[in-house]
N, C-alpha and C positions, 0 to 999 in steps of 0.2 A: 579662565579663575582661579587664584591660589585659597585653598581650605586648610585652615589648621586646625584638629580636631585635638583638642587640649585636656585632658584627665588628670588624677591625681596620679594616676599608677600606666603607663604603656611595657605591656608584654610584646615584644615581637617576635617570640617563638618559644611562646611556653612547652612544646614538647620536649625541645631543648633544654638539662637544666641549667648545663653551663652558660647561656643566653644572659646579656646583661636585660634589665629591665631600668627604668627612666623613672623616678621620682619626679612629680608635676613635669611630664613629658608630653609630647605633643606629636603627631604623624602631620606633614606637611603634602595635601593632595593637588597634584594638578590634573585637571581633567579628568580621567579614571585611573588613572596611576599616582605611585606611592613616590613621590619629588624629594622626602627626607624624614629622618624619624629619628629622636631625640629628645634633647633638655627643650621644653620650652620655653627657657627666659632665648637662648640663643636662637632657634629658629624663628621670634618673633622678631629680634630684632634684625636680621638678614631678610627677614618679608614684611617689611610693615603694611604692605601695602593688604596681605594678605586676609582674607574671611575669619575670623574666628568661631569658632563652636566649642564653648565651654561645656566638659561635662560634670566640672566636679569633682565629686568625689569617687566617681567611677572608675572601674577597669576599663584600658581600652585595649583588645587583644584580636588577634585573629579570631573570625565569624567557627561556625563551629559545620561540622556535618553530621549528617543526619543519617546514619544507617540504615532504616527502614523504609525506604521509598518505594520502594517496591509494597510492600503491604501497606503504606500509606494512602496512596497515589492511586494504587488502583484495587487495592482492595477492599479497604476502608471506606467511609461514608463523610463527608465534613459537609453538614447541615447547613443551609443557607437561614440566616438571622431570621427570614421570615417566618419558620417553622417552627420558632420559637419550642427548639427540643435543645438549646446546647448548641456549646462552639468544641463539644471533643468529638476526634476521630468514632464514627461505629464500626464495631469492629463487624464482617462481613456484608455490610451494608451495600457494596458492589459485586456483591458475588464474585468470582473468579476464586482463585487461587483462596482456597479454605475458606471462601465466603458460602453465603446462604444466596439457594436459588437460582435464577438464570443470572450472568451477568447483566448489568444492565449497559444501554446503549450508550452510545460515544459523547452526544451530547452531556447524558449525565454526567457520565465519567470527568468530562473533560471541562466542566461549571464545580465538581466536587475538588478536581483538583486544583484548581486556581485558588479557591477558597483555602486550602491545605498549605499551598505552597506562602499565600501569603499569612495565614496563623502563625507557618515555620521559623517566617522574617522577624515574628515576634517574639522568638526566641533565640535570637542573634543566628542562626542557622544560615551560611553563607554556600552552600554546599549539601546536597542529596543523591543518595546512590540507588542506582538503579537492578535490577533493569526495568527500562520501562518499553512496554510491549505493546502498547495501545497506542495508537496515532493522535489520538483529539489526548490525552497524557505527556507526551511527546512535545506535542505543539504547545501546551502549556509550562514546563517544564522549561522549553527554548524561551520563550515569551515571560519569564522568571527574573531571568538575569544569572538563576541561580548557576553554580560551576557543578558537575556530574565529572564524579571522577570517572576514568573508563569510556566519559560515552552514553548517551542511552542507551544503546541496546549492547552492551558490555556486559561486562561478567557482574554478578550481586555482591556481596557485602566480602562474601568468603576467599575471592578473587583478588577483592580489594584490599586486604589486611595489610600493613604496612607499605603501603602503594606512596606515591610523590603526588605531594598537591599541586594546584595549575600551577603555580610559580616557581617551583623547585623546591616547596617548603612540605613539610611531611603532610603525609596524608593520613595518619591517625594509625596505631594499633589495636583495635578496643574489641575484646571478644566478644562483640554484642553480632549475631550473626541472622542471616534472612529471615524474617518471620515479623510479628507482631513486638512493635515499640511506640513510644512517646514521641507527639512532635517537638521536644527537649529532651538533645542528644544529655543532656546533663544529670535529669535522670536515671539513667544509667551508664552510663562512663564518666571517667574522672576526666578533671578537664583537659589534661598534657595529652591524653588520648582522643577528646572531641576534637579537638583545633583541624582546622583544615586550613595547611601552606603556612608561611610566615608574614611578618610584615617587613617587606624588604624595599630599597630604589629598587624604582625598577619595575618593581611585580604589580598587578590589578589592586588597585583599591579596595579593598573585601576585609571587612573587620565590623567590629561589633564593639557596644560599651556597655558594662555588667559592673549589676551594684557589686560589692566586694562584701566576702563575706570572711570568715576565719584564714581559710586553707585558697581562696580564690574565690571565684566566682559565686554565687549563689545560686543554684537554679530558680528557674522561674522571674529572675531579676533582670534581666538584659532591658536598658534603658533605649539603646540605636542602635540601628544595623545598619550600612552603611554597603553596596553592591555598585562597582566599577564608579565610586567617587561620587555613588550617587546614596541621600540619607534619605530609603526606603521604608524605616518604621522608626519612628519615635514614639514612646512612651508617655501618653499624656499624664 
């Protein structure tokens, strides 16, 4: 099935200041891959049978990479909604590096990681940096569909700076290192450094739609997240 994701502005490669953008643009998705990127009118005329998802005045761009994956998923605790203590990560809640008390068991770590990964999707995150040492966390990350620069057992953020995205795009060059950090990368990194990869024909259809701000997307303003062509988050 073909799906056209339309937005008021499409930025295929925000990390490259010379890359073109498309006003009233669209991304055409076939299966889990990007089939075309360009002006909406032309793509709609060429593919009249495509399903259209219209994101209005949104800004569509590659998804973000969270550089604090190890701390967020293996040290901090993501509460269950039934605990009624909010949905912010609790520092030290799982023990381990920088944590308090004994490390939590695998079942608790895995459940916390799954909740944390789901919350990341709500901020437009499509890639998360490790390393991930716990088997339960590696399993949760693999099942989430998020990309992992360097692999789940690879080097941490300091080894990934200036790396290459999974589809040949930019891996980001932010200064944030291993350690405590928020679920939303835009709170600590400029947009051009937070994006992971680029929107290119034949690449995996990983991207997000954000509410526009004066200089790019607004932090906390993710409207939708797409992983491998699947709509995995949509703000109600």
